[in-house]
C-alpha positions as CSV (number, residue, x, y, z in Angstrom):
1,M,0.0,0.0,0.0
2,T,1.1,3.6,-0.6
3,T,1.4,6.0,2.2
4,S,-1.8,7.7,1.2
5,D,-3.6,4.3,1.3
6,L,-2.2,3.8,4.8
7,E,-3.3,7.2,5.9
8,A,-6.8,6.5,4.6
9,T,-6.8,3.2,6.5
10,F,-5.9,5.0,9.7
11,F,-8.4,7.8,9.1
12,R,-11.3,5.4,8.4
13,A,-10.4,3.3,11.4
14,F,-10.3,6.2,13.8
15,A,-13.6,7.6,12.5
16,L,-15.2,4.2,13.0
17,L,-13.6,3.1,16.3
18,A,-13.3,6.5,18.0
19,A,-16.4,8.3,17.0
20,D,-16.8,9.9,20.4
21,Y,-13.4,11.6,20.2
22,P,-12.5,14.7,18.2
23,Q,-11.4,13.8,14.7
24,P,-7.8,14.7,13.8
25,V,-6.6,17.7,11.8
26,R,-4.9,16.3,8.7
27,E,-1.6,17.7,7.5
28,Y,-1.3,19.9,10.6
29,R,1.6,22.4,10.5
30,F,2.9,22.4,14.1
31,H,6.2,24.4,13.9
32,P,6.2,28.2,13.7
33,T,9.2,28.5,11.2
34,R,9.7,25.1,9.6
35,K,7.2,23.6,7.1
36,W,6.9,20.4,9.1
37,R,3.5,18.8,9.2
38,F,2.0,15.9,11.1
39,D,-0.2,13.4,9.1
40,F,-2.8,13.7,11.9
41,A,-2.9,15.9,14.9
42,W,-5.0,16.7,17.9
43,P,-3.7,20.0,19.1
44,R,-4.0,20.7,22.9
45,V,-6.8,23.1,23.6
46,V,-7.6,24.3,27.1
47,C,-10.7,26.5,27.7
48,G,-10.9,27.2,24.0
49,V,-7.3,28.4,23.7
50,R,-4.7,26.5,21.7
51,E,-1.7,25.6,23.8
52,A,1.6,24.0,22.9
53,G,1.7,20.4,22.1
54,G,-0.9,17.7,21.7
55,V,-1.1,14.2,20.2
56,A,0.1,13.5,16.7
57,V,0.2,10.5,14.4
58,E,2.7,9.9,11.6
59,I,2.1,7.2,9.1
60,E,5.5,5.8,8.0
61,G,5.3,4.3,4.5
62,G,8.2,2.6,2.7
63,S,9.6,1.0,5.8
64,W,10.5,-2.1,3.9
65,S,11.3,-0.6,0.5
66,Q,14.0,1.8,1.5
67,G,11.7,4.8,1.3
68,R,12.6,8.4,2.1
69,H,11.9,8.0,5.8
70,T,14.4,5.1,6.3
71,R,17.4,6.5,4.4
72,G,20.0,9.1,5.1
73,A,18.8,12.7,4.8
74,G,15.1,11.8,5.1
75,F,15.7,9.8,8.3
76,S,17.8,12.6,9.7
77,E,15.2,15.2,8.9
78,D,12.5,13.1,10.5
79,C,14.6,12.8,13.7
80,A,14.9,16.6,13.8
81,K,11.2,17.0,13.3
82,Y,10.3,14.5,16.0
83,N,12.8,16.0,18.5
84,A,11.4,19.5,17.9
85,A,7.9,18.3,18.3
86,T,8.8,16.6,21.6
87,C,10.4,19.7,22.9
88,D,7.2,21.6,22.1
89,G,5.1,19.2,24.1
90,W,3.8,16.9,21.3
91,R,3.4,13.2,21.9
92,V,3.9,11.5,18.5
93,L,2.9,8.0,17.6
94,R,4.4,6.5,14.5
95,F,2.6,3.7,12.6
96,T,4.0,1.5,9.8
97,G,2.0,-0.4,7.2
98,D,2.6,-3.6,9.2
99,M,1.2,-2.0,12.3
100,L,-1.9,-0.8,10.4
101,R,-2.8,-4.4,9.7
102,D,-4.4,-4.1,13.2
103,P,-5.9,-0.6,13.0
104,A,-7.9,-1.1,16.2
105,Q,-4.6,-1.4,18.1
106,C,-3.3,1.8,16.6
107,V,-6.5,3.6,17.4
108,A,-6.4,2.3,20.9
109,Q,-3.0,3.8,21.4
110,V,-4.2,7.2,20.2
111,I,-7.2,7.1,22.5
112,E,-5.0,6.3,25.4
113,L,-2.9,9.4,24.8
114,L,-6.0,11.6,24.0
115,E,-7.5,10.6,27.4
116,T,-4.4,11.9,29.2
117,Q,-4.1,15.2,27.3
């Protein structure tokens, strides 16, 4: 499956299995100066005010095919992105195509984080 297929799988699973939770923002730009985006994000909002951090999901395609995210510069850039996100209070879950064979487990992990946000 392509990354977009994997993202669609996750999105459908979350909508079905977590209908009582807020739906994610897709392609959420979280950094003020970099063009980094999360595939899916639930920004932290307290009393109607957006605060730093939240919960994010990244769908990692190409993990077995030497895709951009598993080689050299792409891998290094992803590390910088995830480190910056962590420093800003984000909790990031990363799911591969193999992991999305059990989308209910992936959704359960997101729900677990959303409930502690």
